[in-house]
C-alpha positions as CSV (number, residue, x, y, z in Angstrom):
1,M,-8.8,17.2,6.0
2,L,-5.6,16.2,7.8
3,R,-5.8,12.8,6.2
4,L,-6.2,14.3,2.8
5,R,-3.0,16.2,3.2
6,L,-1.3,13.0,4.3
7,A,-2.6,11.1,1.4
8,V,0.0,12.3,-1.2
9,P,3.0,11.5,1.0
10,L,1.4,8.2,1.9
11,V,0.9,7.2,-1.7
12,A,4.5,8.3,-2.6
13,A,5.8,6.3,0.4
14,L,3.9,3.2,-0.6
15,F,5.2,3.3,-4.2
16,M,8.7,4.3,-3.2
17,S,9.2,2.5,0.0
18,A,11.1,-0.8,0.3
19,C,8.0,-2.6,1.2
20,T,5.8,-2.3,-1.8
21,P,7.3,-5.3,-3.7
22,C,4.6,-7.7,-2.5
23,K,2.0,-8.2,-5.1
24,D,-0.3,-9.5,-2.4
25,A,0.2,-6.3,-0.6
26,C,-1.1,-4.4,-3.7
27,R,-4.3,-6.4,-3.6
28,V,-4.8,-5.9,0.1
29,E,-4.0,-2.2,-0.1
30,A,-6.4,-1.7,-3.0
31,R,-9.2,-3.5,-1.1
32,Q,-8.5,-1.4,2.0
33,F,-8.5,1.8,0.0
34,E,-11.8,0.8,-1.6
35,D,-13.4,0.1,1.8
36,C,-12.1,3.2,3.6
37,L,-11.5,6.1,1.2
38,G,-14.9,7.6,2.0
39,A,-14.3,7.3,5.7
40,W,-11.0,9.1,5.3
41,G,-12.6,11.8,3.2
42,M,-10.6,10.8,0.1
43,E,-11.2,9.7,-3.4
44,W,-9.3,7.4,-5.8
45,A,-7.6,10.4,-7.4
46,D,-6.0,11.1,-4.0
47,V,-4.1,7.8,-4.3
48,A,-3.3,8.3,-8.0
49,A,-5.8,5.8,-9.3
50,I,-9.2,5.6,-11.1
51,D,-10.5,2.7,-9.0
52,R,-9.4,-0.4,-7.0
53,V,-8.4,-2.4,-10.1
54,D,-6.4,0.5,-11.5
55,Y,-4.6,1.0,-8.2
56,R,-3.7,-2.8,-8.0
57,I,-2.5,-3.0,-11.6
58,T,-0.3,0.1,-11.2
59,C,1.0,-1.2,-7.9
60,V,1.8,-4.7,-9.3
61,G,3.7,-3.0,-12.2
62,D,5.7,-1.0,-9.7
63,V,6.4,-4.2,-7.7
64,D,7.8,-5.9,-10.8
65,V,10.2,-3.1,-11.5
66,W,11.2,-2.8,-7.8
67,M,11.8,-6.5,-7.3
68,D,13.9,-6.7,-10.5
69,S,16.2,-4.0,-9.0
70,L,16.9,-6.0,-5.8
71,S,19.4,-8.6,-5.0
72,A,18.1,-12.0,-4.1
73,E,18.8,-11.4,-0.4
74,A,17.0,-8.0,-0.5
75,R,14.0,-9.6,-2.3
76,A,13.7,-12.2,0.5
77,D,13.8,-9.5,3.1
78,E,11.1,-7.5,1.3
79,R,8.9,-10.5,1.0
80,Q,9.0,-11.1,4.7
81,T,8.3,-7.5,5.6
82,C,5.4,-7.3,3.1
83,Q,4.0,-10.6,4.3
84,A,3.9,-9.2,7.8
85,F,2.1,-6.1,6.5
86,V,-0.4,-8.2,4.6
87,D,-1.1,-10.3,7.7
88,D,-1.7,-7.2,9.7
89,L,-4.0,-5.5,7.2
90,R,-5.9,-8.4,5.7
91,G,-9.5,-8.5,7.0
92,E,-9.1,-5.2,8.9
93,T,-12.5,-3.6,9.2
94,D,-11.6,-0.5,11.3
95,C,-10.6,2.2,8.9
96,D,-8.6,4.1,11.6
97,A,-6.5,0.9,12.3
98,A,-6.1,0.4,8.6
99,W,-4.9,3.9,8.1
100,E,-2.3,3.4,10.9
101,A,-1.1,0.2,9.2
102,L,-0.8,1.9,5.8
103,V,1.0,4.9,7.2
104,G,3.4,2.7,9.2
105,Y,4.0,0.3,6.3
106,G,7.8,-0.1,6.0
107,A,8.6,2.5,8.6
108,L,11.1,0.6,10.6
């Protein structure tokens, strides 16, 4: 139940945070949500999506808009931060660890 209450701020943070510009991060996030939503007591609607593909497509669209708004230097910084996130989350099989990575994404 606590995770469900945190889902809306998490999704908002993921879409609005400085780290969401990585298209690869969108793919990894979508896969992690698909693998763990049930364990977290959540559904796709809780992350404003119909399914994994819908989440990824929306995320990538947001990434395009976000990246276009950044300077070249800021884009480079974002790519590095997002790559670190992708490296941490890719292949994660523990849903609790994945949750912590998602919640902490960009929180520096």
